C-alpha positions in Angstrom: -32.1 -77.5 -2.1 -30.6 -77.3 -5.7 -30.2 -74.7 -8.1 -32.9 -72.1 -8.7 -35.1 -72.4 -12.0 -34.3 -70.2 -14.7 -36.8 -67.4 -16.1 -37.7 -66.4 -19.8 -35.2 -63.7 -19.7 -32.7 -65.6 -18.2 -29.8 -66.7 -20.4 -27.9 -69.8 -19.8 -24.8 -68.2 -21.2 -25.5 -65.3 -19.3 -22.3 -64.7 -17.1 -21.9 -61.8 -14.3 -19.2 -61.4 -11.8 -19.2 -59.1 -8.6 -16.0 -58.0 -7.5 -15.6 -56.9 -4.0 -13.8 -53.8 -3.2 -15.3 -52.3 -0.2 -12.7 -53.1 2.6 -10.2 -50.4 4.2 -7.1 -53.1 3.4 -5.0 -51.1 5.9 -2.5 -53.8 6.4 -0.7 -53.2 3.0 0.2 -49.5 4.3 0.6 -46.6 1.7 -2.3 -44.5 3.2 -4.9 -46.0 0.7 -7.1 -49.1 0.5 -5.1 -51.6 -0.6 -7.4 -52.1 -3.9 -6.2 -48.7 -4.9 -2.6 -49.1 -4.7 0.1 -49.0 -7.4 0.9 -52.0 -8.7 3.3 -52.1 -11.8 1.5 -48.8 -13.1 -2.3 -49.6 -12.2 -4.4 -50.0 -9.3 -4.2 -53.5 -7.8 -8.1 -53.1 -8.5 -7.5 -52.2 -12.3 -5.2 -55.2 -12.3 -8.1 -57.6 -11.0 -10.8 -56.0 -13.2 -8.4 -56.5 -16.4 -7.3 -60.2 -15.2 -11.2 -61.0 -15.1 -12.1 -59.3 -18.2 -9.4 -61.3 -20.5 -10.6 -64.5 -18.9 -14.3 -63.8 -19.4 -14.9 -60.6 -21.9 -18.5 -61.7 -22.3 -19.1 -61.0 -18.3 -21.1 -58.1 -16.8 -19.1 -56.6 -14.1 -20.2 -55.1 -10.7 -17.9 -53.6 -8.1 -18.8 -53.4 -5.0 -17.2 -50.3 -3.1 -17.2 -48.1 0.0 -19.5 -45.1 -0.4 -16.3 -42.9 0.3 -14.2 -44.0 -2.5 -16.3 -42.8 -5.4 -13.2 -40.6 -6.4 -10.3 -43.4 -5.9 -13.0 -45.8 -7.8 -12.9 -43.4 -11.0 -9.4 -42.9 -11.1 -9.0 -46.8 -11.2 -11.0 -47.1 -14.1 -8.6 -45.1 -16.0 -6.2 -47.6 -16.4 -8.5 -50.2 -17.7 -8.8 -51.2 -21.2 -11.9 -49.1 -22.9 -13.3 -52.9 -23.7 -13.2 -54.2 -19.9 -15.1 -50.3 -19.1 -17.7 -51.4 -21.3 -18.3 -54.5 -19.4 -18.9 -52.3 -16.0 -22.2 -51.6 -14.4 -22.0 -48.3 -11.9 -20.5 -49.8 -8.5 -22.7 -51.1 -5.7 -22.0 -49.2 -2.4 -21.2 -52.1 0.1 -21.4 -52.6 3.7 -19.4 -52.8 7.1 -18.6 -56.2 6.0 -18.0 -58.5 3.0 -20.9 -60.3 3.4 -23.1 -57.0 3.1 -20.8 -55.8 0.0 -21.4 -58.9 -2.2 -25.1 -58.6 -1.4 -25.3 -54.8 -2.4 -23.3 -56.3 -5.9 -25.8 -59.2 -6.3 -28.9 -57.1 -5.8 -27.6 -54.6 -8.4 -27.4 -57.7 -10.9 -30.7 -58.5 -9.9 -32.1 -55.3 -11.5 -30.6 -56.3 -14.9 -33.2 -56.8 -17.5 -31.0 -59.8 -18.9 -30.8 -61.9 -15.1 -27.6 -63.5 -15.1 -27.5 -67.1 -14.8 -23.8 -67.7 -13.3 -22.2 -65.3 -10.7 -18.4 -65.4 -10.1 -17.7 -63.2 -6.8 -13.8 -62.1 -6.3 -11.9 -60.3 -4.1 -10.4 -57.5 -5.7 -7.1 -58.1 -3.8 -6.4 -61.1 -5.8 -4.6 -59.7 -9.0 -3.9 -63.0 -10.8 -6.9 -64.7 -11.9 -5.8 -67.1 -14.9 -8.2 -67.7 -17.6 -7.8 -71.6 -16.7 -9.4 -70.8 -13.5 -12.1 -68.8 -14.6 -13.1 -71.4 -16.9 -13.2 -74.1 -14.3 -15.3 -71.8 -12.0 -17.9 -70.8 -14.7 -17.9 -74.9 -15.5 -18.0 -75.5 -12.0 -21.2 -73.3 -11.5 -23.1 -74.9 -14.3 -22.5 -78.4 -12.7 -22.9 -77.9 -9.0 -24.6 -75.0 -8.3 -22.2 -74.0 -6.0 -18.3 -74.3 -5.9 -15.2 -72.5 -4.7 -11.3 -73.0 -5.8 -9.1 -74.8 -3.2 -5.6 -75.6 -3.6 -4.2 -78.4 -1.1 -2.3 -77.3 2.3 1.1 -77.8 2.6 1.9 -76.9 6.1 1.2 -79.2 9.3 -1.9 -77.5 10.6 -2.6 -77.5 14.6 -5.5 -76.8 16.8 -4.9 -75.3 19.9 -6.4 -74.3 23.0 -6.6 -70.7 24.4 -3.2 -71.3 26.7 -1.5 -72.0 23.5 -1.7 -75.8 24.0 -2.4 -78.3 21.1 -5.6 -80.0 21.1 -5.6 -81.6 17.7 -3.8 -82.0 14.3 -6.4 -82.1 11.3 -5.6 -84.7 8.4 -4.0 -82.1 6.0 -5.0 -84.2 2.9 -8.7 -83.4 3.7 -8.0 -79.9 4.0 -8.2 -76.9 0.9 -7.0 -73.3 1.2 -9.8 -71.3 -0.4 -9.6 -68.8 -2.9 -12.1 -66.7 -5.1 -13.4 -66.5 -7.6 -16.1 -68.3 -6.1 -18.7 -69.7 -8.5 -22.6 -70.1 -8.0 -26.0 -70.2 -9.9 -27.3 -66.5 -9.6 -30.6 -67.0 -8.1 -29.0 -69.8 -5.6 -26.6 -67.1 -4.2 -28.9 -64.5 -4.3 -31.5 -66.4 -2.3 -29.2 -67.8 0.3 -27.5 -63.7 0.8 -31.2 -62.5 1.2 -32.0 -65.2 3.8 -29.0 -64.5 5.7 -29.6 -61.1 5.8 -33.5 -61.8 6.8 -32.1 -63.8 9.5 -29.7 -61.7 11.0 -26.8 -64.0 10.4 -23.8 -62.0 10.1 -20.0 -62.4 10.3 -19.9 -65.2 7.6 -16.5 -64.8 6.1 -17.0 -66.4 2.3 -20.0 -66.8 -0.2 -19.3 -70.6 0.4 -20.2 -70.2 4.2 -23.6 -68.5 3.4 -24.5 -71.1 0.7 -23.9 -73.7 3.6 -25.8 -71.8 6.1 -28.8 -72.1 3.4 -28.4 -75.8 3.1 -27.0 -75.6 0.2 -24.0 -78.5 -0.8 -20.6 -76.7 -2.2 -18.1 -78.3 -4.2 -14.4 -77.5 -4.2 -12.4 -77.2 -7.5 -8.9 -76.8 -8.5 -7.8 -73.7 -7.8 -4.4 -72.1 -8.5 -1.2 -71.4 -6.1 -0.7 -68.2 -8.6 -3.7 -66.9 -7.7 -2.4 -65.0 -4.6 -4.0 -62.4 -2.4 -2.5 -59.2 -1.5 -2.8 -58.1 2.0 0.5 -56.6 3.1 3.1 -53.9 1.9 5.5 -57.7 0.9 2.5 -58.8 -1.1 2.2 -55.7 -3.1 6.0 -56.0 -3.6 5.9 -59.5 -4.5 2.9 -58.9 -7.0 4.9 -56.0 -9.0 8.1 -58.1 -9.5 5.5 -61.0 -11.1 4.1 -58.6 -13.1 7.2 -56.8 -14.3 9.3 -60.0 -14.7 6.2 -61.3 -17.4 6.5 -58.0 -19.5 9.9 -58.6 -20.8 9.3 -57.0 -24.2 10.6 -53.6 -23.6 9.7 -51.0 -26.0 10.3 -47.0 -26.7 8.2 -45.0 -28.7 8.9 -41.1 -29.4 6.4 -38.4 -30.3 6.8 -35.2 -31.7 4.3 -32.4 -32.8 3.8 -28.6 -33.3 0.8 -26.2 -33.3 1.0 -22.5 -34.4 -0.3 -19.9 -32.0 -3.1 -17.8 -33.0 -6.1 -16.3 -31.7 -7.0 -17.0 -28.2 -7.0 -16.4 -24.2 -5.5 -19.5 -23.1 -3.9 -23.0 -24.4 -4.1 -26.3 -23.2 -0.8 -27.9 -22.3 -1.2 -32.0 -21.2 -4.5 -31.7 -20.2 -4.2 -28.3 -18.3 -6.2 -25.2 -19.4 -3.5 -22.0 -19.1 -4.4 -18.5 -19.4 -2.3 -17.0 -22.4 -2.6 -14.0 -24.7 -2.7 -16.6 -27.8 -4.3 -19.6 -28.3 -2.9 -22.9 -30.2 -4.6 -23.6 -33.5 -5.6 -26.9 -34.4 -8.9 -29.2 -35.4 -9.0 -30.5 -32.3 -8.1 -28.4 -28.9 -4.6 -28.2 -30.1 -2.8 -29.7 -27.1 0.6 -29.8 -28.4 1.9 -31.7 -25.3 -0.6 -34.6 -25.3 -0.5 -35.1 -29.2 3.2 -36.0 -28.5 2.7 -38.1 -26.0 0.1 -40.1 -27.6 2.2 -40.7 -30.5 4.8 -41.8 -28.3 2.9 -44.6 -27.0 1.4 -45.5 -30.5 5.0 -45.5 -31.7 6.2 -47.4 -28.6 3.4 -50.3 -29.8 4.2 -49.6 -33.9 0.1 -48.9 -34.1 0.5 -46.1 -36.5 0.2 -42.7 -35.2 -2.4 -39.9 -33.8 -3.8 -38.8 -37.4 -4.1 -42.4 -38.4 -6.6 -43.2 -35.2 -8.1 -39.6 -35.0 -8.1 -37.9 -38.6 -8.1 -34.0 -38.4 -10.2 -34.5 -41.6 -13.1 -36.2 -39.5 -15.6 -33.4 -38.3 -16.2 -35.3 -35.0 -12.9 -34.5 -33.8 -13.2 -30.7 -34.2 -12.6 -28.8 -31.1 -12.5 -32.4 -29.3 -10.4 -32.5 -26.1 -6.8 -34.4 -26.6 -7.0 -36.6 -23.1 -9.7 -38.8 -25.5 -6.9 -39.4 -27.7 -4.3 -40.2 -25.2 -6.8 -42.4 -23.0 -7.2 -44.3 -26.1 -3.8 -44.6 -26.9 -2.9 -45.8 -23.0 -5.7 -48.2 -23.4 -4.2 -49.5 -26.5 -1.3 -50.6 -24.4 -3.4 -52.1 -22.0 -5.6 -54.2 -24.6 -2.4 -56.0 -25.1 -1.5 -56.7 -21.7 0.9 -54.2 -21.1 1.7 -51.5 -19.1 3.3 -48.1 -19.7 6.7 -47.7 -17.2 7.3 -44.0 -17.9 6.7 -41.0 -20.0 9.1 -38.0 -20.4 7.9 -35.3 -22.4 9.4 -31.4 -23.2 8.0 -28.6 -24.3 9.5 -25.6 -26.3 8.4 -22.5 -26.1 9.2 -19.2 -24.8 6.3 -18.3 -23.1 4.4 -19.5 -20.9 6.5 -20.3 -18.4 5.9 -24.0 -17.8 7.3 -24.5 -14.0 4.4 -23.2 -12.2 2.0 -25.6 -14.0 4.7 -28.4 -14.3 2.9 -30.8 -11.3 -0.6 -30.1 -12.5 0.5 -31.2 -16.0 1.9 -34.4 -14.7 -0.9 -35.1 -12.6 -3.3 -34.5 -15.6 -1.0 -36.7 -17.6 -0.8 -39.4 -15.3 -4.7 -39.2 -14.8 -5.3 -39.7 -18.1 -2.9 -42.5 -18.8 -3.9 -44.1 -15.6 -0.4 -44.2 -14.2 1.1 -42.4 -11.0 2.6 -39.2 -11.3 6.2 -40.8 -10.4 6.0 -42.4 -13.9 5.5 -39.1 -15.7 8.3 -36.4 -16.4 7.5 -32.9 -17.9 10.3 -30.3 -18.9 10.9 -27.3 -20.9 13.2 -25.3 -22.7 13.3 -22.4 -24.8 15.2 -22.1 -28.3 17.2 -19.2 -27.4 14.7 -16.8 -29.4 15.6 -19.0 -32.3 13.1 -20.5 -35.3 9.6 -20.4 -35.0 9.4 -21.2 -31.5 11.6 -18.5 -30.5 9.8 -15.8 -32.3 6.6 -17.2 -30.4 4.9 -18.7 -34.0 4.3 -21.8 -32.3 5.1 -24.4 -29.7 6.5 -27.8 -30.3 6.2 -30.8 -27.8 8.7 -33.9 -27.8 8.0 -37.0 -25.9 9.3 -40.5 -25.2 7.5 -43.6 -23.7 8.6 -46.7 -22.2 6.1 -49.3 -22.5 6.7 -53.1 -21.7 4.6 -55.9 -23.4 4.3 -59.5 -22.7 7.0 -61.3 -25.0 3.7 -63.1 -26.8 2.3 -59.4 -27.9 1.9 -59.8 -31.9 
């Protein structure tokens, strides 16, 4: 049938990606769909999205999710670099099968003012799509209209009967293990998906099969053996080990901040609003703890301090929530391909008592930075009534952040 023609509003360089993340992924364990499980400080989905964005920063991305996973999805985005978040469209809501979920994502893209010319369709469970692999996928889609990555099969394959006996031994030289991203001319694969839906054809397990059903010839380009799929708990462990092994530049950053106590009826600590008989004084919300953690992250990157990125002389930050600053610093880590391994923070104050709020503060900081709560420690101490903290004139906070970066980080 060939590749569908282009329209006037179609740009041959306009690339889109559909990421399939609507499955339940129970085999990976942990009580969460595998795409939301943590791997080296970020969710599987966030890792996949970040890798795709690095490989194709110009691409528009639509994620197809389960309708019940909106909160999990939103939390996953916190660990994405800001530049990657900017390329995301609102999520599509997938169906009971992968086939339905992909079509939902394609239909979102079909409503774009600038219709894509090429679309890559990728499983969220594959978090290692390399720049070279994505480049091959884009080229193959432009050359052939329908193409998928495949790697040679190294094991001997047997066809077996219902009773377990061998019926045949295919020539493995002609076999390929298929991966994603699968690559297509957008109109071609959208039309194929619509036709299968109209015909009531279900159970096709990948987009190549859908294109084949629609009469298209699908080509195979060189895949990547490192482009593993996370299915089980063992796969999660292997993926984390691979990621951590690449982040060998270990940095420590420290942060320190002080804010005076003044009039008010509450204070903000680590993004949590706590009732108090005074308020903290500052240009923003004066969240002394978030400020210290922000400086610790920026210090680990040798990237200035909070004042150089968010000057208190700038009126746009007057009264601003400090989680904006902290999320920005965390994003700076990920923009450089790194991860936040651990944050250890200490508050110095006579009051309020931090203990009752400790876990809420940890959870808030973790959510803002896009890491799991077990990577965040919050402690508190008094100064035994000595100094400005002892006189309850102000609150101080100290933080240490451990950040892991690729060795090639500039």
